[in-house]
ROSE-4610 file (N, C-alpha, C; in Angstrom, 1 decimal, always signed):
// ROSE-4610
residu = [M/M/M/K/K/K/T/T/T/I/I/I/S/S/S/P/P/P/A/A/A/S/S/S/Q/Q/Q/A/A/A/S/S/S/P/P/P/K/K/K/S/S/S/R/R/R/S/S/S/I/I/I/Y/Y/Y/T/T/T/Q/Q/Q/N/N/N/L/L/L/V/V/V/L/L/L/A/A/A/G/G/G/V/V/V/S/S/S/A/A/A/A/A/A/V/V/V/L/L/L/T/T/T/A/A/A/I/I/I/S/S/S/Q/Q/Q/I/I/I/S/S/S/I/I/I/P/P/P/L/L/L/P/P/P/T/T/T/G/G/G/V/V/V/P/P/P/V/V/V/T/T/T/I/I/I/Q/Q/Q/V/V/V/F/F/F/G/G/G/I/I/I/A/A/A/L/L/L/I/I/I/G/G/G/T/T/T/V/V/V/L/L/L/G/G/G/W/W/W/K/K/K/L/L/L/G/G/G/C/C/C/M/M/M/A/A/A/T/T/T/L/L/L/V/V/V/Y/Y/Y/I/I/I/L/L/L/L/L/L/G/G/G/C/C/C/M/M/M/G/G/G/L/L/L/P/P/P/V/V/V/F/F/F/S/S/S/N/N/N/F/F/F/S/S/S/G/G/G/G/G/G/L/L/L/Q/Q/Q/C/C/C/L/L/L/T/T/T/G/G/G/M/M/M/T/T/T/G/G/G/G/G/G/Y/Y/Y/I/I/I/L/L/L/A/A/A/W/W/W/P/P/P/V/V/V/M/M/M/A/A/A/V/V/V/L/L/L/A/A/A/G/G/G/I/I/I/R/R/R/I/I/I/K/K/K/S/S/S/S/S/S/R/R/R/P/P/P/A/A/A/V/V/V/S/S/S/L/L/L/L/L/L/F/F/F/S/S/S/M/M/M/V/V/V/L/L/L/S/S/S/I/I/I/I/I/I/G/G/G/L/L/L/M/M/M/A/A/A/V/V/V/E/E/E/L/L/L/A/A/A/G/G/G/A/A/A/F/F/F/Q/Q/Q/W/W/W/S/S/S/L/L/L/L/L/L/T/T/T/S/S/S/E/E/E/M/M/M/S/S/S/F/F/F/Q/Q/Q/A/A/A/I/I/I/V/V/V/A/A/A/Y/Y/Y/S/S/S/F/F/F/V/V/V/A/A/A/F/F/F/I/I/I/P/P/P/K/K/K/D/D/D/I/I/I/I/I/I/L/L/L/T/T/T/I/I/I/L/L/L/A/A/A/V/V/V/L/L/L/T/T/T/G/G/G/L/L/L/R/R/R/I/I/I/R/R/R/K/K/K/A/A/A/L/L/L/V/V/V/K/K/K/A/A/A/G/G/G/S/S/S/L/L/L/K/K/K]
num = [1/1/1/2/2/2/3/3/3/4/4/4/5/5/5/6/6/6/7/7/7/8/8/8/9/9/9/10/10/10/11/11/11/12/12/12/13/13/13/14/14/14/15/15/15/16/16/16/17/17/17/18/18/18/19/19/19/20/20/20/21/21/21/22/22/22/23/23/23/24/24/24/25/25/25/26/26/26/27/27/27/28/28/28/29/29/29/30/30/30/31/31/31/32/32/32/33/33/33/34/34/34/35/35/35/36/36/36/37/37/37/38/38/38/39/39/39/40/40/40/41/41/41/42/42/42/43/43/43/44/44/44/45/45/45/46/46/46/47/47/47/48/48/48/49/49/49/50/50/50/51/51/51/52/52/52/53/53/53/54/54/54/55/55/55/56/56/56/57/57/57/58/58/58/59/59/59/60/60/60/61/61/61/62/62/62/63/63/63/64/64/64/65/65/65/66/66/66/67/67/67/68/68/68/69/69/69/70/70/70/71/71/71/72/72/72/73/73/73/74/74/74/75/75/75/76/76/76/77/77/77/78/78/78/79/79/79/80/80/80/81/81/81/82/82/82/83/83/83/84/84/84/85/85/85/86/86/86/87/87/87/88/88/88/89/89/89/90/90/90/91/91/91/92/92/92/93/93/93/94/94/94/95/95/95/96/96/96/97/97/97/98/98/98/99/99/99/100/100/100/101/101/101/102/102/102/103/103/103/104/104/104/105/105/105/106/106/106/107/107/107/108/108/108/109/109/109/110/110/110/111/111/111/112/112/112/113/113/113/114/114/114/115/115/115/116/116/116/117/117/117/118/118/118/119/119/119/120/120/120/121/121/121/122/122/122/123/123/123/124/124/124/125/125/125/126/126/126/127/127/127/128/128/128/129/129/129/130/130/130/131/131/131/132/132/132/133/133/133/134/134/134/135/135/135/136/136/136/137/137/137/138/138/138/139/139/139/140/140/140/141/141/141/142/142/142/143/143/143/144/144/144/145/145/145/146/146/146/147/147/147/148/148/148/149/149/149/150/150/150/151/151/151/152/152/152/153/153/153/154/154/154/155/155/155/156/156/156/157/157/157/158/158/158/159/159/159/160/160/160/161/161/161/162/162/162/163/163/163/164/164/164/165/165/165/166/166/166/167/167/167/168/168/168/169/169/169/170/170/170/171/171/171/172/172/172/173/173/173/174/174/174/175/175/175/176/176/176/177/177/177/178/178/178/179/179/179/180/180/180/181/181/181/182/182/182/183/183/183/184/184/184/185/185/185/186/186/186/187/187/187/188/188/188/189/189/189/190/190/190/191/191/191/192/192/192/193/193/193/194/194/194/195/195/195/196/196/196/197/197/197]
x = [+115.5/+114.5/+113.5/+113.4/+112.5/+111.0/+110.2/+108.7/+108.0/+107.0/+106.2/+104.8/+104.3/+103.0/+102.0/+100.7/+99.7/+99.4/+99.5/+99.2/+100.1/+101.5/+102.4/+102.3/+101.7/+101.5/+100.3/+99.4/+98.2/+98.5/+97.7/+97.9/+97.5/+98.1/+97.7/+96.1/+95.5/+94.0/+93.3/+93.8/+93.3/+93.5/+94.7/+94.9/+94.1/+93.8/+92.9/+91.5/+91.0/+89.7/+89.6/+90.6/+90.7/+90.6/+91.4/+91.4/+90.1/+89.5/+88.1/+87.1/+87.2/+86.3/+86.4/+87.7/+88.0/+87.4/+87.6/+87.1/+85.6/+84.9/+83.5/+82.9/+83.6/+83.2/+83.3/+84.5/+84.7/+83.7/+83.4/+82.4/+81.0/+80.7/+79.4/+79.2/+80.3/+80.3/+80.1/+80.7/+80.5/+79.0/+78.5/+77.1/+76.1/+76.4/+75.6/+75.7/+76.9/+77.1/+76.3/+76.3/+75.5/+74.0/+73.5/+72.1/+71.7/+72.5/+72.2/+71.9/+72.3/+72.1/+70.8/+70.0/+68.7/+67.8/+67.4/+66.8/+65.8/+64.6/+63.6/+63.4/+63.8/+63.7/+62.2/+62.0/+60.6/+60.7/+59.6/+59.6/+60.0/+59.8/+60.1/+61.6/+62.4/+63.8/+64.4/+63.5/+63.9/+63.4/+64.4/+64.0/+63.5/+62.9/+62.5/+63.7/+64.2/+65.4/+65.1/+66.0/+65.9/+67.1/+67.7/+68.9/+68.7/+67.4/+67.2/+67.3/+67.1/+67.3/+68.7/+69.6/+71.0/+71.5/+71.0/+71.4/+70.9/+69.6/+69.1/+69.8/+70.1/+70.8/+72.2/+73.0/+74.3/+74.3/+73.4/+73.3/+72.9/+72.0/+71.6/+72.7/+73.4/+74.5/+75.7/+76.1/+77.4/+77.2/+76.0/+75.9/+76.0/+75.6/+75.5/+76.8/+77.9/+79.1/+79.8/+79.9/+80.6/+79.7/+78.3/+77.4/+77.4/+77.5/+77.6/+78.9/+80.0/+81.3/+81.3/+80.7/+80.6/+79.8/+78.7/+77.8/+78.6/+79.3/+80.1/+81.2/+81.8/+82.9/+82.2/+81.0/+80.3/+80.0/+79.5/+79.2/+80.5/+81.5/+82.8/+83.3/+83.2/+83.7/+82.9/+81.6/+80.8/+81.1/+81.4/+81.8/+83.1/+84.0/+85.3/+85.1/+83.9/+83.7/+83.5/+83.7/+83.5/+82.0/+81.7/+80.3/+79.6/+79.4/+78.8/+77.3/+76.8/+75.4/+74.6/+73.3/+72.4/+72.7/+72.5/+72.8/+74.3/+75.2/+76.6/+77.0/+76.4/+76.7/+77.7/+78.3/+79.2/+79.6/+80.2/+80.6/+79.7/+80.2/+79.5/+78.1/+77.9/+76.6/+75.5/+75.9/+74.9/+74.4/+75.2/+74.8/+74.1/+74.3/+73.7/+72.4/+72.2/+71.1/+69.8/+68.8/+67.5/+67.4/+68.3/+68.4/+69.4/+70.1/+71.1/+70.7/+69.5/+69.0/+68.8/+68.4/+68.2/+69.6/+70.6/+71.9/+72.5/+72.4/+73.0/+72.4/+71.2/+70.5/+70.7/+71.4/+71.6/+72.4/+73.4/+74.1/+73.2/+72.3/+71.3/+70.5/+70.1/+69.3/+70.2/+71.4/+72.4/+72.6/+72.7/+72.9/+71.7/+70.5/+69.3/+69.0/+69.3/+69.1/+70.1/+71.2/+72.3/+72.2/+71.3/+71.2/+70.5/+71.2/+70.7/+70.0/+68.7/+68.0/+68.0/+68.7/+68.8/+67.5/+66.9/+65.7/+65.7/+65.1/+65.1/+64.1/+63.3/+62.3/+62.7/+63.2/+63.6/+62.6/+61.3/+60.3/+60.4/+60.6/+60.7/+61.9/+63.1/+64.3/+64.1/+63.4/+63.1/+62.2/+61.2/+60.3/+61.0/+61.8/+62.6/+63.5/+64.1/+65.0/+64.2/+63.0/+62.2/+61.7/+61.3/+60.8/+61.9/+63.0/+64.2/+64.6/+64.6/+64.9/+63.9/+62.6/+61.6/+61.7/+62.0/+62.2/+63.4/+64.4/+65.6/+65.1/+64.2/+63.7/+62.9/+62.1/+61.3/+62.3/+63.4/+64.4/+64.9/+65.2/+65.7/+64.7/+63.4/+62.3/+62.1/+62.2/+61.9/+63.1/+64.3/+65.5/+65.5/+65.2/+65.2/+64.1/+62.9/+61.8/+62.2/+62.8/+63.2/+64.2/+65.2/+66.2/+65.5/+64.7/+64.0/+63.2/+62.5/+61.6/+62.3/+63.6/+64.4/+64.9/+64.9/+65.5/+64.5/+63.2/+62.2/+61.1/+60.5/+59.4/+58.1/+58.1/+56.9/+56.1/+56.8/+56.2/+56.6/+55.7/+56.1/+56.6/+57.1/+57.6/+56.4/+55.3/+54.1/+53.6/+53.7/+53.3/+54.2/+55.5/+56.5/+56.4/+56.1/+55.9/+54.7/+53.6/+52.4/+52.6/+53.4/+53.8/+54.6/+55.5/+56.4/+55.6/+54.5/+53.7/+53.0/+52.9/+52.3/+53.4/+54.4/+55.4/+56.6/+57.0/+58.2/+58.0/+57.3/+57.3/+56.7/+55.6/+55.1/+56.1/+56.7/+57.7/+58.9/+59.3/+60.5/+60.3/+59.1/+58.9/+59.0/+58.4/+58.6/+60.0/+60.8/+62.2/+63.0/+62.6/+63.3/+63.1/+61.9/+61.5/+62.3/+62.3/+63.0/+64.5/+65.0/+66.5/+66.8/+65.9/+66.2/+66.1/+65.1/+65.0/+66.2/+66.6/+67.7/+69.0/+69.2/+70.4/+70.7/+69.6/+69.8/+70.3/+69.8/+70.3/+71.8/+72.1/+73.5/+74.4/+74.0/+74.8/+75.0/+74.0/+74.1/+75.2/+75.2/+76.1/+77.5/+77.7/+79.0/+79.6/+78.7/+79.1/+79.6/+78.8/+79.1/+80.5/+80.7/+82.0/+83.2/+82.9/+83.9/+84.3/+83.6/+83.9/+83.3/+82.3/+81.8/+81.7/+81.7/+81.5/+80.1]
y = [-16.6/-15.8/-16.7/-16.5/-17.3/-16.9/-17.8/-17.5/-17.9/-17.2/-17.5/-17.8/-19.0/-19.4/-18.6/-18.4/-17.7/-18.3/-19.6/-20.3/-19.9/-19.7/-19.4/-17.9/-17.1/-15.7/-15.4/-16.4/-16.3/-16.0/-15.2/-14.9/-16.1/-16.2/-17.4/-17.4/-16.3/-16.3/-16.9/-16.5/-17.0/-18.5/-19.0/-20.4/-21.2/-20.5/-21.2/-21.3/-20.3/-20.3/-21.4/-21.4/-22.4/-23.8/-24.1/-25.4/-25.7/-24.7/-24.9/-25.3/-24.6/-24.9/-26.3/-26.8/-28.1/-29.1/-28.9/-29.8/-29.8/-28.7/-28.6/-29.4/-29.2/-29.9/-31.4/-31.8/-33.2/-33.8/-33.1/-33.6/-33.7/-32.7/-32.7/-33.8/-34.2/-35.3/-36.6/-36.7/-37.9/-37.9/-36.8/-36.7/-37.2/-36.7/-37.1/-38.7/-39.2/-40.6/-41.4/-41.0/-41.7/-41.6/-40.4/-40.2/-41.0/-41.1/-41.8/-43.3/-43.8/-45.3/-45.6/-44.5/-44.7/-44.7/-45.9/-46.1/-47.3/-47.0/-48.1/-48.4/-49.6/-50.0/-50.0/-49.7/-49.8/-50.5/-51.2/-51.9/-51.1/-49.8/-48.9/-48.8/-49.1/-49.0/-47.7/-46.8/-45.5/-45.6/-45.7/-45.9/-44.7/-44.8/-43.7/-43.5/-42.2/-41.8/-40.5/-40.1/-38.8/-37.9/-38.2/-37.5/-36.0/-35.6/-34.2/-33.4/-34.1/-33.5/-33.1/-34.0/-33.8/-32.6/-32.6/-31.5/-30.2/-30.1/-28.8/-28.4/-29.4/-29.1/-28.5/-29.1/-28.7/-27.3/-27.1/-25.8/-24.7/-25.0/-24.0/-23.7/-24.7/-24.5/-23.8/-24.3/-23.8/-22.6/-22.3/-21.2/-21.7/-20.9/-21.5/-21.9/-21.2/-21.5/-22.8/-22.8/-23.9/-25.1/-24.9/-26.0/-26.7/-25.9/-26.5/-27.2/-26.7/-27.4/-28.7/-28.7/-30.0/-31.0/-30.6/-31.5/-32.0/-31.2/-31.6/-32.6/-32.3/-33.3/-34.6/-34.7/-35.9/-36.7/-35.9/-36.6/-37.1/-36.3/-36.7/-38.0/-38.1/-39.3/-40.5/-40.3/-41.4/-41.8/-40.8/-41.0/-41.8/-41.6/-42.3/-43.7/-44.1/-45.5/-45.8/-44.7/-44.9/-45.2/-46.1/-46.4/-45.4/-44.2/-43.2/-42.9/-43.5/-43.3/-44.3/-44.3/-45.2/-46.6/-47.4/-48.8/-49.1/-48.1/-48.2/-48.5/-47.7/-47.9/-46.7/-46.9/-45.8/-46.1/-45.2/-45.3/-44.4/-44.2/-43.4/-43.9/-45.2/-45.8/-45.2/-44.7/-44.1/-42.8/-42.1/-40.9/-41.1/-42.2/-42.5/-43.4/-43.9/-44.8/-44.0/-44.7/-44.1/-43.0/-43.1/-42.0/-40.9/-41.0/-40.1/-38.6/-38.4/-37.0/-36.3/-37.1/-36.5/-36.1/-37.0/-36.7/-35.5/-35.4/-34.3/-32.9/-32.9/-31.7/-31.3/-32.1/-31.8/-30.5/-30.2/-28.9/-27.7/-27.8/-26.7/-26.5/-27.6/-27.4/-26.9/-27.3/-26.8/-25.3/-24.9/-23.4/-22.6/-23.1/-22.4/-22.4/-23.5/-23.6/-22.7/-22.4/-21.6/-20.1/-19.7/-18.2/-17.6/-16.5/-15.7/-14.5/-14.3/-13.1/-12.3/-11.1/-10.3/-9.4/-9.5/-8.7/-8.4/-7.3/-6.9/-7.7/-8.5/-9.4/-10.8/-11.5/-12.9/-13.8/-13.6/-14.5/-14.4/-13.2/-13.0/-13.8/-13.7/-14.4/-15.9/-16.4/-17.8/-18.3/-17.5/-17.8/-17.9/-17.0/-17.0/-18.2/-18.5/-19.7/-21.0/-21.1/-22.3/-22.3/-21.2/-21.1/-21.5/-20.9/-21.2/-22.6/-23.2/-24.6/-25.5/-25.2/-26.0/-25.9/-24.7/-24.5/-25.4/-25.5/-26.4/-27.8/-28.2/-29.5/-29.9/-28.9/-29.1/-29.3/-28.6/-28.8/-30.2/-30.7/-32.1/-33.1/-32.9/-33.8/-33.8/-32.7/-32.6/-33.2/-32.9/-33.5/-35.0/-35.4/-36.9/-37.6/-36.9/-37.5/-37.6/-36.5/-36.4/-37.6/-37.7/-38.8/-40.2/-40.3/-41.6/-41.9/-40.9/-41.2/-41.5/-41.1/-41.4/-42.8/-43.4/-44.8/-45.9/-45.5/-46.5/-46.3/-47.4/-47.3/-47.6/-47.8/-48.1/-46.9/-45.8/-44.6/-43.4/-42.5/-41.2/-40.2/-39.1/-38.0/-37.5/-37.3/-36.8/-37.8/-39.1/-40.1/-40.2/-40.0/-40.1/-38.9/-37.7/-36.5/-36.7/-37.3/-37.5/-38.5/-39.6/-40.6/-40.0/-39.1/-38.4/-37.6/-36.9/-36.1/-37.0/-38.2/-39.1/-39.8/-40.3/-41.2/-40.4/-39.3/-38.6/-37.2/-36.4/-34.9/-34.5/-35.0/-34.5/-34.8/-36.0/-36.3/-35.4/-35.2/-34.4/-32.9/-32.4/-31.0/-30.9/-31.9/-31.9/-32.0/-32.9/-33.0/-31.7/-31.1/-29.8/-28.8/-28.6/-27.6/-27.9/-29.2/-29.5/-29.3/-29.5/-29.3/-27.8/-27.0/-25.5/-25.0/-25.5/-25.1/-25.6/-26.8/-27.4/-26.7/-26.5/-26.0/-24.5/-23.7/-22.4/-22.3/-23.3/-23.4/-23.8/-24.8/-25.2/-24.1/-23.4/-22.3/-21.3/-20.9/-19.9/-20.3/-21.5/-22.0/-22.0/-22.4/-22.4/-21.0/-20.1/-18.7/-18.1/-18.4/-18.0/-18.5/-19.8/-20.4/-20.0/-19.2/-18.7/-19.7/-20.8/-21.7/-21.4/-20.4/-19.9/-18.4/-17.8/-16.3/-16.0]
z = [-208.6/-207.9/-207.2/-205.9/-205.1/-205.2/-205.5/-205.6/-204.3/-203.9/-202.7/-203.2/-202.8/-203.1/-202.4/-202.9/-202.2/-200.9/-200.8/-199.5/-198.4/-198.8/-197.8/-197.4/-198.3/-198.0/-197.1/-197.0/-196.2/-194.7/-194.1/-192.7/-191.9/-190.6/-189.8/-189.6/-189.5/-189.4/-190.6/-191.8/-193.0/-193.1/-192.7/-192.8/-191.8/-190.6/-189.6/-190.2/-190.8/-191.4/-192.5/-193.3/-194.4/-193.8/-192.7/-192.1/-191.5/-190.8/-190.2/-191.3/-192.5/-193.6/-194.1/-194.2/-194.7/-193.7/-192.4/-191.4/-191.4/-191.5/-191.6/-192.8/-193.9/-195.2/-195.0/-194.4/-194.2/-193.2/-192.1/-191.1/-191.8/-192.6/-193.3/-194.3/-195.0/-195.9/-195.1/-193.9/-193.0/-192.5/-192.2/-191.7/-192.9/-194.1/-195.2/-195.5/-195.3/-195.5/-194.5/-193.2/-192.2/-192.5/-192.8/-193.1/-194.3/-195.3/-196.5/-196.3/-195.2/-194.9/-194.3/-194.0/-193.5/-194.7/-195.2/-196.4/-196.4/-197.0/-197.1/-198.6/-199.0/-200.5/-200.9/-202.2/-202.7/-204.0/-204.5/-205.7/-206.9/-206.9/-208.0/-208.3/-207.3/-207.5/-206.9/-206.5/-205.8/-204.4/-203.4/-202.0/-201.3/-200.2/-199.3/-198.4/-198.4/-197.6/-196.9/-196.1/-195.4/-195.8/-197.0/-197.4/-197.6/-198.0/-198.2/-196.8/-195.7/-194.4/-194.3/-194.6/-194.5/-195.4/-196.6/-197.6/-197.1/-196.7/-196.2/-194.9/-194.0/-192.8/-193.0/-193.9/-194.2/-194.9/-195.8/-196.4/-195.4/-194.5/-193.5/-192.6/-192.1/-191.1/-191.8/-192.9/-193.5/-194.4/-194.8/-195.8/-197.2/-198.2/-199.6/-200.2/-199.9/-200.6/-200.0/-198.7/-198.0/-198.0/-197.9/-198.0/-199.3/-200.4/-201.8/-201.9/-201.4/-201.5/-200.7/-199.5/-198.8/-199.5/-200.1/-200.9/-202.1/-202.8/-203.9/-203.5/-202.4/-201.9/-201.6/-201.0/-200.8/-202.1/-203.1/-204.3/-205.0/-205.0/-205.6/-204.9/-203.6/-202.9/-203.4/-203.6/-204.1/-205.5/-206.4/-207.7/-207.8/-206.8/-206.8/-206.3/-206.0/-205.6/-204.1/-203.3/-201.9/-201.6/-200.6/-200.4/-199.5/-200.0/-199.2/-199.5/-200.7/-201.0/-200.3/-200.5/-199.8/-200.0/-198.9/-198.9/-199.2/-198.7/-198.9/-200.3/-201.2/-202.7/-203.0/-204.2/-204.7/-206.1/-206.8/-208.2/-209.1/-210.3/-211.3/-211.6/-211.5/-211.9/-211.0/-209.8/-208.9/-209.5/-210.3/-210.9/-212.2/-212.8/-214.1/-213.9/-212.7/-212.5/-212.2/-211.7/-211.5/-210.4/-209.5/-208.4/-208.7/-209.8/-210.1/-210.2/-210.7/-210.9/-209.5/-208.5/-207.2/-206.7/-206.8/-206.3/-207.0/-208.3/-209.1/-208.7/-208.2/-207.9/-206.4/-205.6/-204.2/-204.0/-204.8/-204.6/-204.8/-205.7/-205.9/-204.6/-204.0/-202.8/-201.7/-201.6/-200.6/-200.7/-202.0/-202.2/-201.7/-202.2/-201.8/-200.3/-199.7/-198.2/-197.5/-198.1/-197.5/-197.7/-198.5/-198.8/-197.5/-197.1/-196.0/-196.4/-196.0/-196.2/-195.0/-195.0/-193.8/-193.6/-192.5/-192.1/-190.7/-190.4/-189.0/-188.2/-188.9/-188.3/-188.5/-187.4/-187.5/-188.1/-187.9/-188.5/-190.0/-190.6/-192.0/-192.6/-191.9/-192.3/-192.3/-191.2/-191.1/-192.2/-192.5/-193.6/-194.9/-195.2/-196.5/-196.6/-195.5/-195.4/-195.7/-195.1/-195.4/-196.8/-197.4/-198.7/-199.7/-199.6/-200.5/-200.4/-199.2/-199.0/-199.7/-199.6/-200.2/-201.7/-202.2/-203.7/-204.1/-203.3/-203.6/-203.6/-202.6/-202.6/-203.9/-204.4/-205.6/-206.8/-206.8/-207.9/-207.8/-206.6/-206.5/-206.9/-206.5/-206.9/-208.4/-209.1/-210.5/-211.3/-210.8/-211.5/-211.4/-210.2/-209.9/-210.8/-210.8/-211.6/-213.1/-213.6/-215.0/-215.4/-214.6/-214.9/-214.8/-213.7/-213.5/-214.7/-215.3/-216.4/-217.7/-217.8/-218.9/-218.9/-217.7/-217.5/-217.3/-217.4/-217.2/-218.3/-218.7/-219.7/-219.0/-217.7/-217.0/-216.5/-216.3/-215.8/-216.6/-216.9/-217.6/-216.5/-217.0/-216.1/-215.2/-215.9/-215.1/-214.1/-214.4/-213.5/-212.3/-212.6/-211.5/-210.6/-211.1/-210.3/-209.4/-210.0/-209.2/-208.1/-208.4/-207.4/-206.3/-206.7/-205.7/-204.8/-205.2/-204.3/-203.3/-203.5/-202.5/-201.7/-202.3/-201.7/-201.0/-201.6/-201.2/-200.6/-201.4/-201.2/-199.8/-199.4/-198.1/-197.0/-197.0/-196.0/-196.1/-197.3/-197.6/-197.2/-197.4/-196.9/-195.4/-194.7/-193.2/-192.8/-193.5/-193.2/-193.5/-194.5/-194.9/-193.9/-193.5/-192.5/-191.1/-190.7/-189.5/-189.7/-190.8/-191.1/-191.0/-191.5/-191.4/-190.0/-189.2/-187.8/-187.0/-187.2/-186.5/-186.9/-188.2/-188.8/-188.3/-188.2/-187.7/-186.3/-185.5/-184.1/-184.0/-184.9/-184.9/-185.4/-186.5/-187.0/-186.0/-185.3/-184.2/-183.2/-182.8/-181.8/-182.4/-183.7/-184.3/-184.5/-184.9/-185.0/-183.7/-182.6/-181.3/-180.8/-181.2/-180.9/-181.7/-182.8/-183.7/-184.8/-184.9/-186.0/-187.3/-187.4/-188.6/-188.5/-189.7/-189.7/-190.0]
């Protein structure tokens, strides 16, 4: 008796959408890799980066499900040793090191940035997108600060959070808002072109 796989039963349209999603996830991982190389080292061991811009951008453009998948693909590539993280680093040590908490929380930010709140008033939808993305940013900052505090005896969790509010968070909030504004425009163009639903 011949069995037919689910993939072979899929309609041409479904296969086309699946292929488009794979391409978008791959392109997003490449964008994150490029953005991750923009880094300013600091004596604390945690550099200043614009990676949250990339995460919020991808979540906003692709939506919560595909945005999360693209972010997980990027993290998986890094875990496999590919030099996709900041300063062309890679390997599991990047997740267990001082910046690992930030990386592990990125999928949460991508999901929150990708949630769509439908409203008859565009300004309300935009506001919700920004608020959810900033909540995702706070999750990243807290997760990063927590793991950082576990790996250093020089600063407590509270001290790292206070430091982050000076060194990272103001810049990251601005980057997140810019990513949402940019991402919504890109998403609109992709939907119009038929590349996204």
